[in-house]
VOBAVO-784353 format. One line per field, with one value per residue (C-alpha): residue number from 1; z, y, x. Coordinates in Angstrom, 2 decimals. Layout:
n NUM, ... .
w Z, ... .
v Y, ... .
u X, ... .
END
This chain:
n 1, 2, 3, 4, 5, 6, 7, 8, 9, 10, 11, 12, 13, 14, 15, 16, 17, 18, 19, 20, 21, 22, 23, 24, 25, 26, 27, 28, 29, 30, 31, 32, 33, 34, 35, 36, 37, 38, 39, 40, 41, 42, 43, 44, 45, 46, 47, 48, 49, 50, 51, 52, 53, 54, 55, 56, 57, 58, 59, 60, 61, 62, 63, 64, 65, 66, 67, 68, 69, 70, 71, 72, 73, 74, 75, 76, 77, 78, 79, 80, 81, 82, 83, 84, 85, 86, 87, 88, 89, 90, 91, 92, 93, 94, 95, 96, 97, 98, 99, 100, 101, 102, 103, 104, 105, 106, 107, 108, 109, 110, 111, 112, 113, 114, 115, 116, 117, 118, 119, 120, 121, 122, 123, 124, 125, 126, 127, 128, 129, 130, 131, 132, 133, 134, 135, 136, 137, 138, 139, 140, 141, 142, 143, 144, 145, 146, 147, 148, 149, 150, 151, 152, 153, 154, 155, 156, 157, 158, 159, 160, 161, 162, 163, 164, 165, 166, 167, 168, 169, 170, 171, 172, 173, 174, 175, 176, 177, 178, 179, 180, 181, 182, 183, 184, 185, 186, 187, 188, 189, 190, 191, 192, 193, 194, 195, 196, 197, 198, 199, 200, 201, 202, 203, 204, 205, 206, 207, 208, 209, 210, 211, 212, 213, 214, 215, 216, 217, 218, 219, 220, 221, 222, 223, 224, 225, 226, 227, 228, 229, 230, 231, 232, 233, 234, 235, 236, 237, 238, 239, 240, 241, 242, 243, 244, 245, 246, 247, 248, 249, 250, 251, 252, 253, 254, 255, 256, 257, 258, 259, 260, 261, 262, 263, 264, 265, 266, 267, 268, 269, 270, 271, 272, 273, 274, 275, 276, 277, 278, 279, 280, 281, 282, 283, 284, 285, 286, 287, 288, 289, 290, 291, 292, 293, 294, 295, 296, 297, 298, 299, 300, 301, 302, 303, 304, 305, 306, 307, 308, 309, 310, 311, 312, 313, 314, 315, 316, 317, 318, 319, 320, 321, 322, 323, 324, 325, 326, 327, 328, 329, 330, 331, 332, 333, 334, 335, 336, 337, 338, 339, 340, 341, 342, 343, 344, 345, 346, 347, 348, 349, 350, 351, 352, 353, 354, 355, 356, 357, 358, 359, 360 .
w 6.12, 9.06, 10.96, 10.44, 11.69, 14.87, 15.57, 15.03, 17.36, 20.10, 19.82, 20.17, 23.31, 24.96, 24.14, 25.71, 28.92, 29.11, 28.67, 31.35, 33.77, 33.25, 33.71, 36.88, 38.35, 37.66, 39.20, 42.32, 42.66, 42.22, 44.97, 47.33, 46.59, 47.21, 50.45, 51.69, 51.11, 52.93, 55.44, 58.23, 58.39, 58.26, 61.61, 62.30, 62.93, 66.26, 68.68, 72.37, 75.67, 79.26, 81.95, 84.24, 87.99, 88.88, 91.92, 91.14, 92.70, 93.70, 92.68, 92.91, 90.81, 91.15, 89.91, 91.69, 91.49, 93.06, 95.51, 97.59, 101.30, 102.12, 99.98, 101.26, 99.78, 101.32, 102.32, 104.11, 107.33, 106.88, 103.88, 102.62, 99.84, 98.76, 99.24, 98.76, 96.89, 97.37, 95.70, 92.21, 90.78, 91.09, 93.79, 96.53, 100.00, 103.53, 106.62, 107.60, 104.34, 103.42, 100.59, 100.55, 102.80, 103.12, 104.06, 107.78, 108.65, 110.33, 112.19, 113.38, 114.67, 116.51, 118.08, 119.17, 120.84, 122.54, 123.87, 125.21, 127.03, 128.36, 129.74, 131.47, 133.05, 134.14, 135.91, 137.55, 138.67, 140.29, 142.02, 143.50, 144.54, 146.49, 148.20, 149.07, 150.68, 152.96, 153.60, 151.97, 149.04, 149.18, 147.82, 145.34, 143.83, 143.43, 141.67, 139.34, 138.37, 137.89, 135.57, 133.53, 133.15, 131.96, 129.41, 128.08, 127.92, 125.89, 123.56, 122.92, 122.14, 119.73, 118.00, 117.68, 116.12, 113.71, 112.60, 112.12, 109.96, 107.49, 106.41, 104.78, 105.42, 104.36, 107.00, 105.79, 103.19, 99.71, 96.19, 95.26, 92.66, 89.89, 91.03, 89.66, 92.68, 92.24, 94.64, 94.65, 94.39, 97.03, 98.71, 100.65, 103.57, 102.38, 98.98, 97.94, 96.96, 95.87, 96.64, 98.56, 97.96, 99.73, 97.00, 99.20, 99.44, 97.47, 98.36, 96.32, 97.24, 95.63, 96.17, 96.13, 96.12, 99.45, 98.99, 99.49, 102.80, 105.09, 102.77, 102.88, 105.89, 106.96, 106.13, 103.11, 100.06, 96.80, 93.49, 91.01, 87.38, 85.80, 82.10, 82.39, 82.94, 80.85, 82.17, 85.45, 88.85, 92.07, 95.43, 98.36, 101.54, 102.59, 105.40, 105.82, 105.29, 105.73, 108.63, 106.70, 103.36, 101.18, 100.90, 97.41, 95.79, 98.12, 98.10, 100.62, 100.40, 101.16, 101.00, 100.26, 100.51, 97.85, 98.41, 95.89, 96.87, 93.39, 92.85, 89.61, 90.65, 90.65, 92.10, 89.75, 87.97, 87.11, 88.80, 88.11, 91.52, 92.07, 95.44, 96.00, 98.24, 98.30, 96.52, 95.81, 93.58, 90.45, 86.89, 83.80, 80.05, 77.06, 75.81, 72.42, 73.91, 75.06, 72.89, 74.01, 73.01, 74.60, 78.37, 78.25, 77.59, 76.28, 75.44, 73.50, 75.41, 73.72, 75.02, 72.91, 69.77, 70.24, 70.90, 73.57, 73.95, 77.62, 79.30, 81.71, 84.13, 83.40, 86.16, 86.12, 83.07, 83.47, 80.50, 77.61, 79.77, 81.73, 85.05, 84.87, 88.00, 87.01, 84.18, 83.90, 85.88, 85.50, 83.57, 80.74, 77.34, 75.65, 72.00, 71.33, 67.52, 65.03, 67.24, 64.64, 62.53, 65.45, 66.68, 69.76, 69.22, 66.20, 65.57, 65.88, 64.86, 67.21, 65.58, 67.83, 66.18, 67.66, 70.87, 74.17, 77.65, 79.52, 79.05, 77.37 .
v 50.91, 52.14, 52.79, 49.20, 47.81, 49.87, 48.62, 44.97, 45.31, 46.75, 43.88, 41.34, 43.04, 43.14, 39.47, 38.53, 40.43, 38.75, 35.31, 36.03, 37.11, 33.97, 31.78, 33.65, 33.31, 29.58, 29.15, 31.06, 28.99, 25.82, 26.88, 27.70, 24.36, 22.55, 24.44, 23.46, 19.78, 19.71, 16.85, 19.36, 19.89, 16.18, 14.35, 11.87, 8.31, 7.13, 4.24, 4.98, 3.22, 4.10, 4.12, 1.15, 0.91, -1.79, -3.22, -2.36, -4.17, -2.44, -5.11, -5.66, -8.36, -10.34, -13.49, -16.46, -20.16, -22.84, -25.21, -28.04, -27.41, -30.56, -32.38, -34.52, -36.72, -40.20, -41.51, -44.77, -44.35, -47.53, -49.40, -52.71, -54.78, -54.09, -57.06, -55.47, -52.44, -52.47, -49.06, -47.64, -44.19, -41.92, -43.99, -42.24, -43.45, -42.79, -41.98, -45.03, -46.97, -49.08, -47.68, -50.12, -52.89, -53.80, -57.18, -57.58, -60.86, -59.41, -56.82, -59.49, -61.64, -58.68, -57.88, -61.49, -61.55, -58.21, -59.35, -62.57, -60.59, -58.27, -61.22, -62.64, -59.35, -58.66, -62.03, -61.45, -57.98, -59.37, -62.19, -59.79, -57.49, -60.28, -61.14, -57.51, -57.40, -60.29, -58.54, -61.42, -59.36, -56.25, -52.96, -52.97, -56.22, -54.73, -51.63, -53.77, -55.87, -52.77, -51.22, -54.43, -54.57, -50.97, -51.55, -54.58, -52.65, -49.88, -52.41, -54.03, -50.68, -49.86, -53.22, -52.74, -49.29, -50.72, -53.32, -50.63, -48.67, -51.54, -50.33, -46.95, -45.70, -42.63, -39.87, -38.39, -38.98, -37.93, -38.91, -40.86, -39.30, -41.12, -43.72, -46.85, -48.98, -52.73, -55.68, -56.74, -53.21, -52.27, -48.91, -46.97, -44.81, -41.28, -42.47, -40.45, -42.97, -40.87, -37.66, -37.79, -34.79, -33.73, -32.18, -31.47, -27.83, -25.63, -22.39, -19.46, -16.79, -13.35, -9.79, -6.60, -2.93, -1.19, 1.00, -2.03, -3.12, -1.86, -3.23, -6.84, -8.87, -12.50, -14.28, -12.08, -13.89, -14.28, -16.02, -17.46, -18.55, -20.90, -21.44, -25.14, -24.29, -21.20, -19.29, -21.22, -19.59, -21.20, -19.51, -19.22, -17.32, -15.25, -17.06, -15.03, -11.38, -10.52, -8.12, -5.89, -4.17, -5.31, -2.33, -3.12, -3.57, -1.57, -4.51, -7.08, -10.83, -12.71, -16.32, -17.72, -21.20, -22.68, -25.74, -28.52, -31.39, -32.92, -32.63, -30.64, -28.08, -29.11, -27.75, -25.47, -24.06, -20.36, -18.47, -15.12, -13.90, -11.48, -9.81, -7.79, -4.86, -3.20, -3.11, -0.08, 1.02, 3.02, 3.85, 2.12, 2.74, 0.61, 1.13, 2.02, 5.26, 6.69, 9.05, 9.47, 12.52, 12.72, 12.60, 13.46, 11.38, 12.35, 10.93, 12.32, 12.51, 13.06, 15.24, 16.11, 14.72, 16.98, 15.73, 17.28, 16.57, 15.73, 15.34, 12.40, 10.91, 7.19, 4.73, 0.99, -1.20, -3.68, -5.94, -4.42, -1.46, 1.27, 2.88, 6.60, 8.41, 11.89, 13.49, 11.33, 10.30, 7.22, 9.09, 10.19, 8.54, 8.15, 7.57, 4.19, 4.25, 7.11, 9.56, 9.92, 11.97, 14.15, 17.59, 19.44, 20.52, 18.32, 16.89, 13.13, 10.40, 7.42, 4.04, 1.59, -1.39, -0.47, 1.14, -0.64, 0.19, -1.10, -2.89, -6.20 .
u -69.22, -67.19, -70.37, -71.54, -68.20, -68.36, -71.90, -70.88, -67.87, -70.09, -72.56, -69.72, -68.31, -71.75, -72.28, -68.93, -69.69, -73.10, -71.59, -68.99, -71.67, -73.68, -70.59, -69.55, -73.01, -73.05, -69.60, -70.64, -73.79, -71.74, -69.29, -72.13, -73.74, -70.41, -69.86, -73.31, -72.40, -69.00, -68.44, -67.95, -71.67, -72.51, -72.89, -70.08, -71.25, -69.84, -70.17, -70.63, -70.06, -70.89, -68.17, -68.57, -68.10, -65.61, -63.88, -60.27, -57.34, -54.12, -51.62, -47.88, -46.26, -43.06, -41.39, -39.87, -39.10, -41.26, -39.61, -41.10, -41.57, -39.57, -37.05, -34.16, -31.47, -31.66, -28.22, -27.36, -25.40, -23.38, -21.92, -23.22, -24.67, -28.27, -30.61, -34.05, -35.46, -39.27, -39.91, -39.42, -38.75, -41.80, -43.53, -45.46, -44.46, -45.66, -43.64, -41.57, -41.87, -38.83, -36.71, -33.78, -32.46, -28.77, -27.33, -28.14, -26.44, -23.37, -25.41, -27.85, -24.99, -23.46, -26.83, -27.34, -23.92, -24.56, -27.94, -26.41, -23.73, -26.40, -28.37, -25.30, -24.27, -27.83, -28.01, -24.63, -25.65, -28.82, -26.89, -24.31, -27.13, -28.84, -25.55, -24.97, -28.43, -27.31, -23.98, -22.10, -20.78, -18.63, -19.86, -16.96, -18.23, -21.71, -20.36, -18.25, -21.29, -23.41, -20.81, -20.53, -24.29, -24.46, -21.69, -23.49, -26.74, -25.06, -23.44, -26.81, -28.38, -25.55, -25.90, -29.66, -29.12, -26.56, -29.10, -31.74, -29.27, -29.25, -32.68, -33.24, -36.79, -38.77, -38.57, -41.88, -44.58, -43.58, -42.61, -39.50, -37.25, -35.37, -32.83, -31.15, -30.25, -30.76, -30.28, -26.64, -25.23, -22.68, -23.17, -20.60, -21.62, -22.49, -23.74, -26.82, -29.49, -32.47, -34.36, -37.63, -39.91, -43.08, -45.26, -48.28, -47.22, -44.85, -43.16, -41.94, -39.40, -39.43, -38.22, -40.28, -39.24, -38.78, -41.90, -44.15, -42.59, -45.37, -48.08, -46.93, -48.07, -47.74, -50.98, -51.68, -53.06, -51.17, -51.80, -49.34, -49.32, -46.78, -45.99, -46.88, -50.58, -51.45, -54.44, -54.64, -54.15, -52.92, -53.58, -51.22, -50.37, -47.38, -45.54, -42.34, -41.41, -37.74, -37.16, -34.77, -34.18, -31.27, -28.93, -27.65, -31.08, -33.35, -35.73, -36.90, -37.53, -40.69, -41.81, -45.26, -46.72, -49.00, -51.18, -50.49, -52.80, -52.92, -49.17, -49.46, -46.86, -43.21, -40.00, -38.09, -41.15, -40.95, -43.79, -45.44, -46.60, -49.49, -50.13, -53.33, -52.47, -55.90, -59.28, -61.47, -64.37, -63.60, -64.68, -63.34, -63.74, -62.77, -59.24, -60.78, -62.11, -58.78, -56.73, -53.11, -51.12, -47.72, -48.15, -51.85, -54.96, -58.38, -61.79, -64.72, -67.97, -71.35, -74.18, -77.21, -75.53, -72.51, -68.98, -66.76, -63.08, -62.43, -59.06, -58.80, -56.32, -56.00, -55.20, -54.59, -54.88, -57.75, -57.26, -59.25, -60.31, -58.55, -59.39, -60.24, -59.10, -60.35, -62.29, -65.44, -68.48, -70.66, -73.37, -71.07, -71.14, -67.77, -66.93, -65.35, -65.45, -65.26, -63.36, -60.60, -63.07, -64.19, -63.31, -64.50, -68.12, -68.75, -72.23, -72.51, -74.88, -74.94, -74.45, -76.28, -74.61, -71.23, -72.45, -72.76, -73.99, -70.96, -67.67, -67.15 .
END
């Protein structure tokens, strides 16, 4: 009986070892199979783009306020009652157009009297002159007549100017501002009537840092954008560059003129000013391709279906693309999608649906 028990125990132990061996073999085979299917060995699907040659602009930007080239407050030089207002707020006028007319009756009477006196003294001066030619009038009489004639002439000129001052006329072509003067109103001298503005050209003043001083020249082109017309650009020219640097700001002032033939720009508009300092040829890649880590930037390039991590030196932002100063050439292909699953040396599969030859 004891012998039979020992034999049975041995059979059970052998069976257990055999079962363990089979299980271990299956587990090992399963691990090997799992390892052969890991994602590390699968190509990563990526989208590619080719760096594009572009004309890149070296730009400095500033801000300023638009002002008309000419704008004056119209003021009568003498008091009086308004008898005529032939223009209205917002009217366009030409040089010399009548804006308002004051009561002229007193001025006309004064002028008539002055011209009558002038005629009398002129006749007397001629009569004494003829007598002096015949030596029948003294030189003193001739000088007295001449002086009277000159005084009368000056008085007539003054009276004529006073009559002219009863009319307020446009000193240049422009647009009338808002005013509320009606016939019958009494104006004192020095009363501001309305503002006349020449909108044919506008100007903008701005300041730039000292380092740009030798790169800004009179005649240089600029462009501006204003909030009133999103997306639109208006071109102009630099007309003045200050001859010195402001000590407190280490900046200098400049002024530019912008053509405004259709009158769309108005004084007081806030302007974003753009000055192109230089243009040059360079490479650009989509922003989607650039990986930023701290102060450094990288891209993945692909050669023979293998990804390489490449450090680059980015330059200017070009909208949805960025200039690459160093690190790439125009024949490289850079990853624009899928790089978050990449590592240096990884195999890739190119997805043509998200790849492109250049920049969009």
